[in-house]
Backbone as CSV, one residue per row, in Angstrom:
resi,resn,N_x,N_y,N_z,CA_x,CA_y,CA_z,C_x,C_y,C_z
1,VAL,0.855,-1.175,0.000,0.000,0.000,0.000,0.899,1.237,0.000
2,LYS,0.605,2.151,-0.897,1.338,3.413,-0.972,0.360,4.552,-0.771
3,LYS,0.554,5.332,0.248,-0.265,6.522,0.418,0.222,7.571,-0.566
4,VAL,-0.661,8.478,-0.914,-0.326,9.484,-1.919,0.932,10.251,-1.548
5,PHE,1.059,10.634,-0.280,2.215,11.444,0.084,3.509,10.649,0.048
6,GLU,3.446,9.319,0.034,4.652,8.498,-0.057,5.164,8.378,-1.489
7,ILE,4.344,8.732,-2.457,4.769,8.648,-3.850,6.019,9.494,-4.058
8,ARG,6.102,10.605,-3.371,7.259,11.497,-3.554,8.574,10.821,-3.184
9,ASN,8.535,9.761,-2.375,9.755,9.086,-1.935,10.203,7.963,-2.867
10,ILE,9.439,7.684,-3.910,9.802,6.626,-4.847,10.845,7.159,-5.822
11,THR,11.923,6.401,-6.025,12.932,6.792,-7.002,12.352,6.629,-8.397
12,PRO,12.357,7.705,-9.186,11.729,7.638,-10.513,12.611,6.940,-11.543
13,LEU,12.293,5.689,-11.839,12.984,4.937,-12.876,12.007,4.692,-14.020
14,ALA,12.464,4.908,-15.239,11.593,4.693,-16.401,11.248,3.213,-16.504
15,LEU,9.969,2.933,-16.696,9.507,1.562,-16.872,9.613,1.167,-18.339
16,THR,9.748,-0.125,-18.577,9.730,-0.626,-19.949,8.291,-0.585,-20.460
17,ASP,8.125,-0.680,-21.760,6.778,-0.712,-22.337,5.960,-1.842,-21.718
18,SER,6.588,-2.992,-21.548,5.901,-4.146,-20.967,5.468,-3.866,-19.531
19,GLN,6.350,-3.279,-18.733,6.008,-2.947,-17.345,4.867,-1.938,-17.288
20,ILE,4.881,-0.974,-18.187,3.813,0.035,-18.212,2.479,-0.639,-18.506
21,LYS,2.455,-1.494,-19.511,1.218,-2.179,-19.879,0.713,-3.078,-18.754
22,ILE,1.619,-3.796,-18.090,1.235,-4.637,-16.955,0.695,-3.776,-15.822
23,GLY,1.380,-2.678,-15.529,0.942,-1.770,-14.464,-0.416,-1.156,-14.756
24,MET,-0.633,-0.762,-16.000,-1.925,-0.189,-16.373,-3.042,-1.212,-16.183
25,GLN,-2.762,-2.451,-16.555,-3.759,-3.504,-16.376,-3.990,-3.778,-14.893
26,LYS,-2.911,-3.883,-14.136,-3.002,-4.197,-12.706,-3.769,-3.121,-11.932
27,PHE,-3.604,-1.854,-12.326,-4.249,-0.744,-11.620,-5.594,-0.351,-12.220
28,GLY,-6.072,-1.084,-13.201,-7.372,-0.785,-13.793,-7.379,0.486,-14.610
29,LEU,-6.324,0.703,-15.388,-6.186,1.927,-16.178,-6.477,1.659,-17.654
30,GLY,-7.451,0.807,-17.908,-7.780,0.412,-19.268,-8.237,1.548,-20.164
31,GLU,-8.801,2.592,-19.575,-9.263,3.732,-20.368,-8.165,4.773,-20.588
32,TRP,-6.993,4.529,-20.042,-5.861,5.434,-20.230,-5.113,5.017,-21.491
33,SER,-4.533,6.002,-22.161,-3.718,5.701,-23.343,-2.253,5.678,-22.928
34,PHE,-1.477,4.900,-23.636,-0.031,4.836,-23.462,0.560,5.158,-24.818
35,ARG,1.379,6.199,-24.868,1.918,6.624,-26.151,3.260,7.329,-25.974
36,THR,3.889,7.606,-27.087,5.126,8.375,-27.101,4.781,9.813,-27.426
37,ASP,5.387,10.720,-26.681,5.198,12.156,-26.898,6.596,12.763,-26.997
38,GLY,7.052,12.994,-28.207,8.420,13.483,-28.385,9.412,12.385,-28.033
39,ASP,10.281,12.660,-27.066,11.300,11.684,-26.676,10.963,10.955,-25.376
40,ARG,9.679,10.941,-25.001,9.297,10.293,-23.749,7.987,9.536,-23.916
41,ASN,7.784,8.562,-23.047,6.504,7.863,-22.966,5.606,8.612,-21.998
42,VAL,4.307,8.572,-22.259,3.325,9.195,-21.370,2.104,8.282,-21.271
43,ILE,1.371,8.437,-20.172,0.041,7.852,-20.074,-0.932,9.013,-19.949
44,GLY,-2.088,8.876,-20.558,-3.019,10.002,-20.545,-4.462,9.562,-20.604
45,LYS,-5.301,10.504,-20.271,-6.741,10.260,-20.315,-7.443,11.584,-20.597
46,ASN,-8.472,11.520,-21.441,-9.329,12.674,-21.712,-10.629,12.464,-20.965
47,LEU,-10.993,13.436,-20.153,-12.175,13.323,-19.308,-13.215,14.365,-19.691
48,GLN,-14.461,14.009,-19.517,-15.548,14.953,-19.752,-16.459,14.932,-18.530
49,PHE,-16.766,16.115,-18.039,-17.604,16.267,-16.857,-18.914,16.939,-17.226
50,GLU,-19.799,17.037,-16.261,-21.118,17.633,-16.484,-21.015,19.099,-16.892
51,ASN,-20.102,19.813,-16.244,-19.954,21.238,-16.509,-18.581,21.701,-16.010
52,PHE,-18.314,22.985,-16.149,-17.024,23.526,-15.742,-16.776,23.332,-14.250
53,ARG,-17.795,23.556,-13.446,-17.635,23.461,-11.992,-17.214,22.058,-11.554
54,THR,-17.845,21.026,-12.121,-17.463,19.666,-11.725,-16.064,19.324,-12.235
55,ALA,-15.694,19.835,-13.395,-14.331,19.632,-13.899,-13.326,20.305,-12.962
56,TRP,-13.650,21.522,-12.543,-12.756,22.267,-11.651,-12.669,21.600,-10.276
57,ASP,-13.791,21.115,-9.768,-13.786,20.406,-8.477,-12.873,19.183,-8.551
58,PHE,-12.971,18.428,-9.639,-12.111,17.261,-9.851,-10.638,17.686,-9.858
59,MET,-10.321,18.728,-10.623,-8.936,19.193,-10.707,-8.418,19.654,-9.347
60,SER,-9.286,20.242,-8.544,-8.882,20.701,-7.204,-8.508,19.528,-6.307
61,ILE,-9.281,18.451,-6.384,-8.969,17.261,-5.580,-7.638,16.669,-6.034
62,ILE,-7.457,16.523,-7.335,-6.219,15.954,-7.871,-5.026,16.847,-7.533
63,ALA,-5.214,18.159,-7.541,-4.128,19.094,-7.220,-3.615,18.872,-5.800
64,VAL,-4.503,18.592,-4.865,-4.086,18.334,-3.480,-3.217,17.083,-3.429
65,GLY,-3.676,16.005,-4.064,-2.899,14.769,-4.091,-1.572,14.936,-4.804
66,ALA,-1.572,15.675,-5.893,-0.344,15.903,-6.650,0.671,16.684,-5.827
67,ASP,0.213,17.675,-5.095,1.131,18.429,-4.229,1.697,17.553,-3.120
68,MET,0.839,16.727,-2.519,1.310,15.832,-1.459,2.334,14.839,-1.998
69,ALA,2.090,14.348,-3.214,2.981,13.369,-3.817,4.199,14.024,-4.472
70,GLU,4.151,15.343,-4.630,5.186,16.088,-5.352,5.365,15.506,-6.758
71,HIS,4.220,15.218,-7.389,4.235,14.675,-8.744,2.963,15.163,-9.438
72,HIS,3.118,16.036,-10.394,1.988,16.773,-10.942,1.660,16.361,-12.380
73,PRO,0.383,16.381,-12.715,-0.003,16.067,-14.095,0.266,17.251,-15.011
74,GLU,0.339,16.956,-16.275,0.257,17.994,-17.295,-1.189,17.911,-17.750
75,TRP,-1.898,19.028,-17.632,-3.308,18.966,-18.010,-3.758,20.228,-18.702
76,PHE,-4.882,20.063,-19.390,-5.468,21.146,-20.160,-6.967,21.093,-19.909
77,ASN,-7.546,22.233,-19.581,-8.967,22.287,-19.258,-9.665,23.340,-20.104
78,VAL,-10.749,22.939,-20.743,-11.669,23.864,-21.404,-13.072,23.429,-21.028
79,TYR,-13.803,24.327,-20.394,-15.163,24.090,-19.933,-15.261,22.763,-19.179
80,ASN,-15.890,21.747,-19.752,-16.099,20.499,-19.015,-15.087,19.410,-19.395
81,GLN,-14.087,19.771,-20.168,-13.074,18.819,-20.626,-11.783,18.985,-19.823
82,VAL,-11.216,17.856,-19.406,-9.894,17.851,-18.774,-9.075,16.778,-19.479
83,ASN,-8.010,17.202,-20.125,-7.084,16.267,-20.773,-5.821,16.250,-19.930
84,MET,-5.416,15.055,-19.508,-4.258,14.989,-18.626,-3.293,13.899,-19.061
85,ILE,-2.016,14.153,-18.810,-0.996,13.138,-19.017,-0.070,13.127,-17.805
86,PHE,0.507,11.955,-17.595,1.543,11.795,-16.586,2.780,11.229,-17.258
87,SER,3.918,11.770,-16.906,5.225,11.293,-17.322,6.212,11.884,-16.330
88,THR,7.258,11.154,-16.018,8.220,11.623,-15.025,9.398,12.281,-15.729
89,HIS,9.535,13.572,-15.535,10.587,14.327,-16.207,11.984,13.850,-15.813
90,ASP,12.162,13.464,-14.543,13.482,13.042,-14.061,14.032,11.836,-14.814
91,CYS,13.151,10.954,-15.269,13.624,9.759,-15.988,13.173,9.755,-17.443
92,LYS,12.535,10.829,-17.874,12.096,11.007,-19.268,11.223,9.855,-19.752
93,GLY,10.267,9.472,-18.923,9.347,8.419,-19.310,8.364,8.121,-18.202
94,VAL,7.573,7.089,-18.401,6.580,6.692,-17.406,7.273,5.899,-16.303
95,SER,7.023,6.305,-15.062,7.549,5.604,-13.893,6.375,5.105,-13.051
96,VAL,6.697,4.377,-12.001,5.664,3.905,-11.076,4.883,5.096,-10.522
97,LYS,5.547,6.222,-10.331,4.859,7.414,-9.818,3.670,7.787,-10.708
98,ASP,3.852,7.700,-12.017,2.791,8.072,-12.943,1.615,7.107,-12.852
99,LEU,1.915,5.823,-12.757,0.849,4.828,-12.632,0.083,5.015,-11.329
100,LEU,0.793,5.309,-10.254,0.134,5.532,-8.966,-0.740,6.782,-8.997
101,MET,-0.270,7.830,-9.649,-1.087,9.036,-9.746,-2.320,8.790,-10.613
102,ALA,-2.165,8.021,-11.695,-3.319,7.681,-12.527,-4.316,6.847,-11.727
103,LYS,-3.819,5.972,-10.882,-4.689,5.174,-10.004,-5.450,6.092,-9.055
104,MET,-4.784,7.116,-8.531,-5.460,8.077,-7.666,-6.568,8.791,-8.430
105,VAL,-6.291,9.171,-9.678,-7.306,9.824,-10.515,-8.521,8.901,-10.653
106,GLU,-8.279,7.631,-10.918,-9.381,6.678,-11.064,-10.169,6.542,-9.764
107,ASP,-9.481,6.537,-8.628,-10.169,6.478,-7.331,-11.108,7.670,-7.170
108,VAL,-10.634,8.849,-7.544,-11.438,10.065,-7.417,-12.615,10.027,-8.399
109,LEU,-12.386,9.537,-9.607,-13.475,9.453,-10.579,-14.570,8.505,-10.097
110,LYS,-14.173,7.411,-9.456,-15.150,6.443,-8.939,-15.904,6.988,-7.746
111,ASN,-15.223,7.825,-6.959,-15.845,8.408,-5.776,-15.454,9.881,-5.685
112,PRO,-16.228,10.771,-6.306,-15.890,12.200,-6.326,-15.825,12.843,-4.939
113,GLN,-16.314,12.162,-3.921,-16.249,12.693,-2.557,-14.934,12.334,-1.865
114,THR,-14.039,11.655,-2.586,-12.753,11.255,-2.020,-11.994,12.475,-1.521
115,GLU,-11.468,12.358,-0.331,-10.601,13.414,0.194,-9.176,12.897,0.176
116,ILE,-8.305,13.656,-0.433,-6.903,13.278,-0.484,-6.224,13.948,0.707
117,ILE,-6.126,13.191,1.769,-5.513,13.682,3.006,-4.482,12.662,3.458
118,ASP,-3.780,12.950,4.527,-2.713,12.062,5.002,-3.162,10.627,5.225
119,THR,-4.431,10.421,5.531,-4.883,9.061,5.807,-5.424,8.355,4.568
120,TYR,-5.461,9.032,3.427,-5.942,8.417,2.197,-4.973,7.318,1.779
121,ASP,-5.469,6.112,1.602,-4.624,5.007,1.163,-4.819,4.741,-0.312
122,LEU,-3.745,4.821,-1.047,-3.742,4.437,-2.444,-3.389,2.962,-2.448
123,ASN,-4.382,2.139,-2.554,-4.208,0.705,-2.410,-3.661,0.127,-3.709
124,ALA,-2.344,0.044,-3.822,-1.737,-0.405,-5.057,-0.459,-1.205,-4.758
125,ASP,-0.411,-2.412,-5.245,0.757,-3.276,-5.088,1.726,-3.003,-6.241
126,ILE,2.905,-2.496,-5.933,3.867,-2.172,-6.982,5.030,-3.164,-7.030
127,THR,4.884,-4.307,-6.391,5.988,-5.264,-6.364,6.353,-5.779,-7.744
128,TRP,5.413,-5.808,-8.674,5.679,-6.278,-10.040,6.689,-5.404,-10.759
129,ALA,6.826,-4.135,-10.350,7.686,-3.190,-11.068,9.159,-3.342,-10.696
130,GLY,9.408,-4.028,-9.566,10.712,-4.251,-8.978,11.860,-3.973,-9.823
């Protein structure tokens, strides 16, 4: 189990394509895309909300978790659309940190009342990435 604030302590190592695909499957990230963007791999998702306010509320929750984890998404918002990608700049590719943050996003999408606080548990087994 990795709490959101513990993500910041993970050494960012670029995962192989195979590890990324396994991690995405293991964390239930089937709706996320995995692609190359320039000289790095990224995972991303395009989201649509009811309106601007619900999109902004979602981004506010994710912003708290991202600050605690010291790992932030690249995102773009117009009205009810939020397009986001994760990639770790330190290793120029997708790391376990990105998969864990995407898992946090999925947790929030499943339960919009989720509070990202010190006691929030990101229930994710990362032993496969070893």
